N, C-alpha and C positions, 0 to 999 in steps of 0.2 A: 302705493302711492311713490312720490318721487323721493330719492335720496341724493344727496349733494356732498361732494367732500374737494375742499379747498386746497390748493397748494401752491408754492411758488414765494411764499412770503420770508421775510428775513431782515437784516439789517445792510443798510446801504446810507452814504454819504449823500448831502444835499447836493442836488445837480444831477445824481444819479439815474439807473432806470431799474424797473422790476417787471416781470411779467406774471401773472396770476393766472392759474388755471383752475375751474372747476368741473369736476368730471361727475356725471348725472348718470343715475340709473333707471329713471324713468323709461318705459316702453315706448311713451309718446312725447319724447322731449323734443321733436321737431314742432309740436303743436303750441308749446309754451313760449311767452315771452319770458327774459330772463335779465336779470338786475344786478348790480353790485352796491351793497351798502357797507358803511364803516362807522365803526363806535370808538371814539378816545376815552381815556379814563377819566370817569366824571361829567362825561358828556352823553346826551341822548344818541341814539343812532340813527346816522343821517343817510340820505339818499346819495350815489354817487353816479350811476350810469345804468341805464337801461337799453336794451335790443328786443326788437320783435323777432317772433318766431322764423319769420322769412331771413331774417339779417338784414334786412333792406333799409330799416329806419333804427335811428340811435338818440338818444336824449343824453344829456351829461348835465350835473350840476354846475354851476357857475364858477364854483372854487376849482374845479378840473377840466373847466373846458380849454380846449387846445393842449392839454399836457398828456389826458388819458384817453384811451380807444379802446371801446367795449368790442368784441367780435365774437363770433361761433362758428362751429364746425358741427352741423347736424349729424353729418355721418360718423362723427367721434363722438356724439353726445357730450361734448364738451363746450364751456364758454371761458373767454381770457378776457383779462382786464390788463393791458399793456401801459404801464406808468414810465412816463418820462419827465424829466427836469422836478424831481421830488424834491418837497419841502418838509422841513420840521413839522409843520402843522398836519402834515398826510400822515403823521404816526397814529396809527389805530389798528384794530382789529377788524379785518375784511370779510364780509360774509357776502355769498351767493345766494341768491332767492330766484328760486323759480315760483313765476306768476300763474297758476292755475285756478281751478275752481278754488282751491285753499292755496294759501302761499306756503312754500317749502325753504327750509333754511339749511346752509351746512354749518359745521362746528365753528368756523374762522380759522383765518390765518393770519398771524400778527406780522405786521409791515413797521418797522422802525427807522425811522430817518434822523441821521445825526448831523448836525450843525458843521 
């Protein structure tokens, strides 16, 4: 199965930037579409960004479009989420998602944005 480990979360001021990384151990990483989701306290998990296996097509939630960028490096089995102009409402646990025959999830990494 695919194993995923997120990193790069932390505390940042509003307007700042963070880059999240997700390292995958699956042997066929390059064949998987990947996505990022997030979950704030008391709220349902929501979609953030998606990237095809080739890296050539991306899709974003309206709430982050223009501020976040998803990318991948298949040679390194890693997917990234570059987050710019962060807002307090971006505060959440961010999860990496591998979209294969089954969906696989990382453990999550906390992002906190202060006013």
